[in-house]
C-alpha positions, 0 to 999 in steps of 0.5 A: 488474510495476510497477517504481520506474522507472515508479512516478511516474505513479500519484501526485498531480500534481507539487508545482509544481501545488500549491506555487506555488514548485515543489518548492523550496517544499515542506517535504518537500524540507527533510528531505533526501529528494532533494537534501540528504542524498544517502542513505537515511534511516530514514524513507525505509526505512520508506516503501520498498515491497518490491514494486510491482504495477499492481493486486492481481490482478497480484501473483504468488501463487507468488512470495509462497509462495516467500517464505514468505508465509502471510497477506496483509493487504489495504487496502480503498479503491482496493486491493480496490474503488474509493474508497468503493464496495462493488462488487468487480471480477471480477479481484479476486474471481478473485485472492482465490480463487486466493490461498485455493487457494494456501493464503494467508489474507486479512484486510482491514485498513481505516481506513474507519469503515463497518464494514458495508461492510468486512464485506460485501466481506470476506465476498465475497472470503473474508477476515477483516476489521478496521476501523478499523485505524488504519494506520500504527499497528502495533497494528491490523496486529498485530491483523490478524496475530493474526486470520490466525495469522501472524508478521511474516516470513510476512505481506504487506501490500498497499495503494495508500498509502505513508504508511499501508500501506507505512509501517505494514507496514515498521514491523513487518517485513512484506513490503510491496506497493504497488499503483496506486490503482484510481481517481482518487478519494480521501479529502481527506486522502489527496489531500494525502498523494499530494503527499508520495508524489510525492517518495518515488516520485521518489526511488525512481525516481532510485534505480532509475536510479542502480542 
């Protein structure tokens, strides 16, 4: 499994590559994530995943069942398929098959607007689907849970983005799993958010080392 100690490597370049003044020039540092408040804020609690994994197919299905998980909400781009692509990797297909055999129900909840693409991929892996989901809005995730027939305590959400998948899931009390992006390509807005993810993951790594 991917641990917070090594989590930094999957996100965007460090802020010095984007902000000429380095970390001190980034507005994120003003909120006290790393240097100022020295304690976990409500925002940081919302951004902390419950589990980290190298890829969706590395998620331990037996552990999910032991935790009482009955349904899994899946992100699409860079979680199930490479960004803006439709080809499902064999590892993903096999994992989805094992998940269904383990009694887990699957639902793709994507912010993508290409509904036909989402529907085709969902059919291929045996999942229901919702698009656009509007994550991190709770409304879309509630709709996904309704499709799964699950309650928050019995629902996990898997995705590659802290500020959509993890934050949205944590707002509802779901079991949140952050995976590495499948590819280095991203939507333009996502590339910007990766910079802020860098700070969050740095904080998580520091917390792991201190602990």
